[in-house]
C-alpha positions in Angstrom: -0.1 -0.3 0.3 1.5 3.6 -0.9 0.4 6.1 0.2 0.9 10.4 0.6 0.8 12.3 2.9 -0.6 16.4 2.1 -0.4 18.6 5.3 2.6 17.3 7.8 2.0 19.9 10.3 0.7 19.5 14.2 -1.7 16.2 12.1 0.8 14.9 9.5 3.8 14.7 12.4 2.1 12.4 14.2 0.7 10.1 11.3 3.6 10.2 10.1 5.1 8.6 13.0 2.7 6.2 13.1 2.3 4.9 9.5 5.9 4.8 9.3 5.5 2.3 12.1 3.4 -0.3 9.9 6.3 0.0 7.4 7.3 -4.1 7.7 4.1 -4.3 7.0 3.5 -3.4 3.0 2.4 0.2 4.3 4.9 2.7 2.6 4.8 5.9 2.9 5.6 7.1 -0.6 5.3 11.0 -1.3 3.9 13.7 1.2 3.6 18.0 -0.2 4.2 20.2 3.2 5.3 24.1 1.9 6.8 25.0 5.8 9.4 23.6 7.0 7.9 21.2 9.8 9.2 18.9 12.3 6.5 16.4 10.2 8.6 17.5 7.3 11.6 16.8 8.3 10.9 13.6 9.9 10.4 12.4 6.2 13.3 13.9 4.6 15.1 12.2 7.8 13.6 9.1 6.6 13.2 9.8 2.8 9.8 10.5 1.2 10.1 12.7 -1.1 8.7 16.6 -0.6 6.9 17.1 -3.4 3.4 19.1 -4.8 0.0 17.9 -4.5 -0.5 19.0 -8.6 2.8 16.2 -8.5 1.8 13.8 -6.1 -2.3 13.5 -8.2 -0.4 12.7 -11.6 1.9 9.9 -10.1 -0.6 7.7 -11.8 -1.4 4.5 -10.2 1.9 4.2 -8.1 0.2 6.0 -5.1 -2.8 4.0 -3.5 -4.2 6.4 -1.0 -4.4 10.3 0.2 -4.3 11.2 3.1 -5.1 14.7 3.4 -4.3 16.4 6.9 -4.1 19.8 5.8 -7.9 20.2 7.3 -8.7 22.5 3.6 -11.8 22.2 1.6 -9.2 23.5 -1.1 -6.8 21.4 -0.9 -9.1 18.3 -1.3 -10.6 19.6 -4.6 -7.4 20.6 -5.2 -6.9 16.9 -5.3 -10.2 15.6 -6.7 -9.5 17.3 -9.9 -5.6 16.9 -9.4 -6.9 13.0 -10.6 -9.8 13.3 -11.9 -7.5 15.0 -15.3 -5.4 13.2 -15.1 -7.7 10.2 -15.3 -6.6 8.7 -13.0 -9.3 5.7 -10.7 -7.7 4.4 -8.9 -5.9 6.6 -6.0 -7.9 7.7 -3.2 -8.2 10.5 -1.3 -8.8 9.3 2.0 -12.0 10.9 3.9 -11.7 12.8 7.1 -13.4 10.0 8.7 -11.6 7.6 7.3 -8.4 9.2 8.5 -9.9 9.2 12.2 -11.1 5.3 12.2 -7.9 5.0 10.8 -6.0 6.5 14.1 -8.2 5.6 16.7 -7.4 1.8 15.1 -3.5 1.7 15.2 -2.8 5.2 18.3 -5.7 5.1 22.2 -5.3 8.6 22.5 -7.3 10.8 19.8 -6.9 12.8 16.9 -7.2 16.0 17.0 -8.9 17.2 14.3 -7.5 18.7 11.4 -8.3 21.7 10.6 -6.2 24.7 9.4 -6.6 26.9 6.0 -3.5 27.2 4.6 -2.8 26.2 1.7 -0.7 23.9 -0.4 
């Protein structure tokens, strides 16, 4: 399972650290997007995860199975879906926030904070 993470701020940092624990189970973070210099971005780079733009990620085709948008920004989510449609990518899924919370609750005992933001990517 190849995944992309959009947004490596407070939530994305927690998420990337937790998902990395599942690498040996076939879950691989292939790429991420983050404009700012955050702790999550530093972690991603140190672990060999490529940092790209959202447009670059949506053009990767079937190489990405799931995109986790952790920005909380509806415009980013629309842009991701439009990018997938523009590239005729019917394989990759943008995970709904509810799925992200479900996955987190299975992996972790403490709750994931609310995903909300006004920044764009």
